[in-house]
C-alpha distance (Angstrom), angle and dihedral (degrees) to the residues before:
residue distance angle dihedral
M1 . . .
V2 3.79 . .
E3 3.82 127.2 .
G4 3.74 128.2 -164.6
R5 3.84 128.4 -153.1
R6 3.80 124.8 -161.9
G7 3.76 126.4 -140.1
S8 3.79 138.5 50.1
Q9 3.80 90.7 -53.5
G10 3.80 91.8 41.3
G11 3.77 130.1 111.4
Y12 3.78 140.3 121.9
G13 3.75 129.3 -61.4
I14 3.75 141.5 168.3
K15 3.78 109.8 -89.2
A16 3.82 99.6 -171.6
P17 3.81 121.2 78.8
L18 3.79 110.5 -88.6
D19 3.76 91.5 -132.6
S20 3.78 89.1 64.6
L21 3.80 97.6 48.4
T22 3.80 131.2 76.0
I23 3.77 134.9 -168.6
Y24 3.81 86.1 -101.2
D25 3.84 92.0 58.7
I26 3.82 91.9 52.0
Y27 3.82 92.9 45.6
I28 3.79 93.3 50.9
V29 3.80 92.8 51.2
I30 3.79 91.4 50.6
N31 3.80 103.0 36.0
G32 3.79 109.7 12.9
E33 3.82 123.0 -129.7
I34 3.80 122.1 -0.3
Y35 3.79 118.9 -117.6
V36 3.79 123.5 175.1
G37 3.77 87.1 -157.5
E38 3.77 137.5 5.0
C39 3.76 90.4 -108.4
M40 3.82 89.0 68.5
Q41 3.82 91.4 66.2
Q42 3.77 115.9 103.7
G43 3.81 111.3 -104.7
Y44 3.85 94.1 19.0
D45 3.81 110.5 144.7
C46 3.80 104.8 -142.4
P47 3.85 114.1 -153.1
N48 3.82 87.4 -148.4
N49 3.82 90.8 65.3
I50 3.80 103.5 72.1
G51 3.77 119.2 152.0
D52 3.79 110.7 -51.5
K53 3.84 91.0 -10.6
K54 3.81 108.4 99.0
C55 3.79 127.5 -173.5
M56 3.80 108.7 -100.3
L57 3.83 92.7 -152.7
H58 3.81 100.6 51.9
K59 3.81 96.4 86.2
E60 3.79 92.6 48.8
L61 3.82 93.0 46.6
R62 3.81 89.5 51.2
R63 3.82 89.8 51.5
L64 3.83 91.9 48.7
Q65 3.80 90.8 48.0
N66 3.77 92.2 50.9
E67 3.83 91.4 47.0
F68 3.78 91.4 50.7
I69 3.82 92.0 50.7
R70 3.80 91.5 48.0
S71 3.82 89.4 51.6
M72 3.80 91.7 50.0
R73 3.81 89.8 52.0
K74 3.83 95.1 45.4
Q75 3.81 99.5 90.4
S76 3.74 132.9 32.6
L77 3.81 120.8 -123.8
S78 3.81 89.8 -109.3
Q79 3.82 89.4 56.9
I80 3.79 92.9 47.6
L81 3.83 92.1 46.4
D82 3.86 89.6 44.2
L83 3.80 93.4 -125.5
């Protein structure tokens, strides 16, 4: 996805076509998965989920996280940059 060039005119650039990449793709390469809260991470042991007591916010946070990811994937970089 990224290519580097050596020399005085070198640097880094996006190698993949911009019409095939989204903000989500770039974010994942740089930061890894997106979590709106640490409780969204797989294997996280939430202190608010004890026995029969379940966190009332978890379902809504999951929905918001999924909506955010869908929004980040909605447009290609070429659409965003109007290329």
